[in-house]
C-alpha positions as CSV (number, residue, x, y, z in Angstrom):
1,M,22.5,-0.6,21.8
2,A,20.0,-3.5,22.2
3,N,19.3,-3.0,26.1
4,N,19.0,0.4,25.2
5,E,16.0,-0.2,22.4
6,Q,14.7,-3.0,24.9
7,D,14.3,-0.4,27.5
8,Q,12.0,1.9,25.1
9,P,8.7,2.0,25.3
10,W,8.4,1.9,21.5
11,R,10.2,1.8,18.2
12,L,8.4,4.3,16.2
13,R,11.7,3.6,14.2
14,V,10.3,0.0,12.5
15,L,7.4,2.3,10.5
16,L,10.5,3.3,8.6
17,E,11.2,-0.4,7.9
18,P,9.4,-2.2,4.7
19,K,7.6,-4.0,7.2
20,G,6.2,-1.0,8.9
21,F,5.7,1.0,5.9
22,I,4.0,-0.8,3.7
23,K,1.7,-1.6,7.2
24,I,0.9,2.3,6.5
25,L,-0.3,1.7,3.2
26,E,-2.4,-1.8,4.2
27,F,-4.2,0.4,6.8
28,I,-5.3,2.9,4.5
29,L,-6.2,0.9,1.7
30,S,-8.2,-2.1,3.9
31,V,-9.9,1.6,4.8
32,C,-10.9,3.2,1.9
33,M,-12.2,-0.5,0.5
34,F,-14.6,-0.8,2.9
35,A,-15.4,2.8,3.5
36,T,-16.1,3.5,-0.9
37,T,-18.7,0.3,-0.3
38,A,-20.5,0.6,2.7
39,G,-20.5,4.3,2.3
40,Y,-22.8,3.8,-1.0
41,S,-25.9,6.1,-1.6
42,D,-27.4,7.2,-4.3
43,D,-30.6,8.2,-5.8
44,L,-32.0,7.1,-9.3
45,L,-34.3,10.1,-10.6
46,Y,-36.6,9.6,-13.6
47,S,-40.0,11.2,-14.6
48,L,-43.1,9.6,-15.9
49,S,-45.9,11.3,-17.7
50,C,-48.8,10.7,-15.1
51,P,-51.4,13.6,-15.1
52,T,-53.1,13.1,-12.1
53,M,-49.9,12.5,-9.6
54,P,-46.7,14.3,-9.9
55,D,-44.2,13.1,-12.2
56,E,-41.1,12.9,-10.5
57,R,-39.9,9.3,-9.0
58,K,-37.1,8.9,-6.9
59,I,-35.7,5.1,-6.0
60,H,-32.8,5.0,-3.8
61,I,-30.0,2.8,-4.1
62,E,-27.9,1.9,-1.1
63,Y,-25.2,-0.8,1.0
64,P,-25.9,-3.6,1.7
65,F,-27.3,-3.2,-2.7
66,Q,-30.6,-6.3,-1.4
67,L,-31.8,-5.0,-4.3
68,N,-35.2,-6.9,-4.4
69,T,-36.2,-4.7,-0.9
70,V,-35.7,-1.4,-2.6
71,E,-39.5,-0.3,-3.5
72,V,-40.4,1.1,-6.5
73,P,-42.8,4.2,-7.2
74,A,-46.2,3.3,-8.0
75,G,-47.3,4.4,-11.4
76,C,-50.3,6.4,-12.6
77,T,-52.9,3.6,-12.0
78,S,-51.5,1.0,-9.8
79,S,-51.2,1.4,-6.4
80,D,-49.5,-1.8,-5.9
81,D,-46.0,-2.3,-4.4
82,M,-42.8,-3.0,-7.0
83,Y,-39.7,-4.1,-5.7
84,L,-36.1,-4.4,-8.2
85,G,-34.7,-7.6,-9.2
86,G,-31.5,-8.8,-7.6
87,D,-29.4,-9.2,-4.2
88,A,-25.9,-8.4,-4.3
89,S,-25.8,-7.9,-0.4
90,G,-23.8,-11.2,0.1
91,A,-21.0,-10.0,-1.8
92,A,-21.1,-6.5,-0.5
93,K,-21.0,-8.0,3.2
94,F,-18.3,-10.2,2.4
95,F,-16.1,-7.9,0.8
96,V,-16.5,-4.7,3.7
97,A,-16.2,-7.9,6.1
98,I,-12.6,-8.5,4.5
99,G,-11.6,-5.0,4.8
100,V,-12.6,-4.5,8.3
101,L,-11.1,-7.7,9.6
102,A,-7.6,-6.6,7.7
103,F,-7.9,-3.3,9.0
104,L,-8.5,-4.4,13.0
105,Y,-5.2,-7.1,12.1
106,V,-3.3,-4.2,10.7
107,I,-3.6,-2.4,13.8
108,A,-2.9,-5.1,16.4
109,I,0.2,-6.1,14.3
110,T,1.8,-2.9,14.1
111,A,1.1,-2.2,17.6
112,W,3.1,-5.4,18.1
113,Y,6.0,-3.7,15.8
114,V,6.2,-0.4,17.7
115,F,5.4,-1.5,21.2
116,L,6.5,-5.2,21.8
117,E,9.0,-6.8,19.4
118,H,11.9,-4.8,20.6
119,K,11.5,-6.2,23.7
120,H,10.9,-10.2,22.7
121,L,13.2,-11.1,20.0
122,E,13.0,-14.2,21.4
123,W,9.3,-14.9,19.9
124,D,9.4,-16.8,16.4
125,L,6.2,-17.6,16.4
126,V,5.3,-13.9,16.0
127,P,6.7,-13.7,12.6
128,M,5.4,-17.0,11.7
129,V,1.9,-16.1,12.7
130,D,2.2,-12.8,10.6
131,F,3.4,-14.5,7.8
132,G,0.4,-16.9,7.6
133,I,-2.2,-14.4,8.0
134,H,-0.7,-12.3,5.1
135,C,-1.2,-14.9,3.0
136,V,-4.5,-15.7,3.8
137,F,-5.3,-12.0,3.3
138,T,-3.8,-12.1,-0.2
139,F,-6.0,-15.0,-0.7
140,M,-9.5,-13.4,0.7
141,F,-8.8,-10.1,-1.0
142,F,-8.7,-11.6,-4.1
143,I,-11.5,-13.7,-3.5
144,A,-13.8,-11.1,-1.9
145,S,-12.7,-8.3,-5.0
146,C,-13.9,-11.1,-7.8
147,V,-17.2,-11.9,-6.1
148,W,-17.8,-8.3,-5.7
149,A,-16.9,-7.5,-8.7
150,A,-19.9,-9.8,-9.9
151,G,-21.9,-7.9,-7.3
152,V,-20.8,-4.6,-8.4
153,N,-21.9,-5.9,-12.4
154,E,-25.5,-7.1,-10.9
155,V,-26.4,-3.7,-9.3
156,K,-25.7,-1.9,-12.3
157,D,-28.0,-4.1,-14.7
158,H,-30.5,-4.4,-12.5
159,T,-30.6,-0.4,-12.1
160,D,-29.7,0.4,-15.5
161,F,-32.7,2.4,-17.0
162,D,-33.6,0.4,-20.2
163,N,-33.6,-3.0,-18.4
164,M,-36.0,-1.4,-15.6
165,K,-38.7,-0.3,-18.5
166,A,-38.3,-3.8,-19.7
167,D,-38.9,-5.4,-16.2
168,V,-40.1,-3.6,-13.4
169,L,-41.7,-0.5,-14.9
170,K,-43.3,-2.6,-17.7
171,D,-46.6,-1.4,-17.0
172,Q,-45.6,2.1,-16.1
173,C,-43.6,2.9,-19.5
174,S,-46.0,1.4,-21.8
175,G,-49.1,2.8,-23.6
176,N,-49.8,6.7,-23.4
177,Q,-47.3,6.9,-20.2
178,T,-43.7,7.7,-20.9
179,C,-40.8,7.3,-19.2
180,K,-37.3,9.4,-19.3
181,L,-34.2,8.8,-17.4
182,T,-33.2,12.6,-15.0
183,E,-30.6,11.2,-13.6
184,A,-29.0,7.8,-13.4
185,L,-27.3,6.2,-10.6
186,S,-23.3,7.1,-10.2
187,F,-21.3,4.1,-10.0
188,A,-17.7,6.1,-8.9
189,S,-17.5,4.7,-5.7
190,L,-18.0,1.4,-6.5
191,N,-15.3,1.3,-9.5
192,V,-13.0,3.0,-6.9
193,S,-13.9,0.2,-4.2
194,L,-13.0,-2.0,-6.7
195,L,-9.8,-0.5,-7.3
196,F,-8.7,-0.6,-3.8
197,G,-9.8,-4.5,-3.5
198,F,-7.1,-5.3,-6.0
199,L,-4.3,-3.2,-5.0
200,N,-4.7,-4.8,-1.4
201,V,-3.8,-7.6,-3.0
202,V,-1.0,-6.8,-4.7
203,V,0.4,-4.7,-1.5
204,W,-0.5,-7.5,0.9
205,G,1.1,-10.4,-1.3
206,G,4.2,-8.0,-1.7
207,N,4.5,-8.0,1.5
208,C,4.6,-11.3,2.1
209,W,7.9,-11.3,1.4
210,F,9.2,-8.9,3.9
211,V,7.4,-10.4,6.7
212,Y,9.0,-14.1,5.2
213,K,12.5,-12.4,6.2
214,E,11.6,-11.8,9.4
215,T,10.5,-15.6,9.8
216,S,13.4,-18.5,11.2
217,L,12.4,-20.2,7.4
218,F,14.4,-17.3,6.1
219,G,18.1,-18.0,5.8
220,N,18.3,-19.8,9.4
221,K,17.8,-16.3,10.4
222,R,17.5,-17.0,14.0
223,D,20.7,-19.3,13.8
224,T,22.3,-16.8,12.5
225,G,21.5,-14.2,15.1
226,N,22.8,-17.2,17.7
227,G,26.4,-17.6,16.3
228,A,25.7,-21.4,14.9
229,T,25.6,-21.5,11.6
230,G,28.7,-23.4,10.9
231,P,29.9,-26.5,12.9
232,P,32.4,-26.2,16.0
233,D,35.6,-24.8,15.6
234,Q,38.5,-27.1,15.7
235,K,42.1,-27.1,17.2
236,V,44.3,-28.2,14.5
237,E,47.6,-29.6,16.4
238,V,50.9,-28.3,14.2
239,P,53.8,-30.9,14.6
240,T,57.0,-29.8,15.7
241,N,60.2,-30.8,14.5
242,T,62.6,-31.7,16.9
243,I,66.5,-31.3,16.1
């Protein structure tokens, strides 16, 4: 049976095993994690009572959330360029990078499980490396999710319309000029990205156990397969009585 499996070009049955099935979950979660962040784009709309100019204003927010480069439309009497405050680009890029790296790794290790593992069962190093990388990714997912949670709060804080009126729109929304929020930003995508980030922590951390069971550290797995778990058999001589 083992020889027949080695002769086959692939072994799709591994995808039904815990280590393979969880890889599918890791693939989906990693894609959703960076896609919901890198694909974010929305507009904040507000009206400004200005008799000489159109009263509708728009501020465009998108990945990578370098807010200090986002231009704020000029007011009624001012033509100077103004920009939002804050910069969450570092946290956003780090979060997306971890998701992309995890996505690429899942593709590579799944290809190994399906196409190569059954042909190289004696390679003990690959399960050990897979276990180590899973531990590293679990830690990095947790750090990236915490950092990005702070980044999302920064984006929300600097794009809050009340905060904007007290800061960057202070001159435009004073005196006879009034500002009114027309359409606020939607942060549903960013909130979901955080959910996927912490779900990755749980899934990758849980899969560490199943990957660990494939290593030689788990119950002398490899030695058991070679029949070297106990001392060699000893011959016991039984004395014979002669009459």
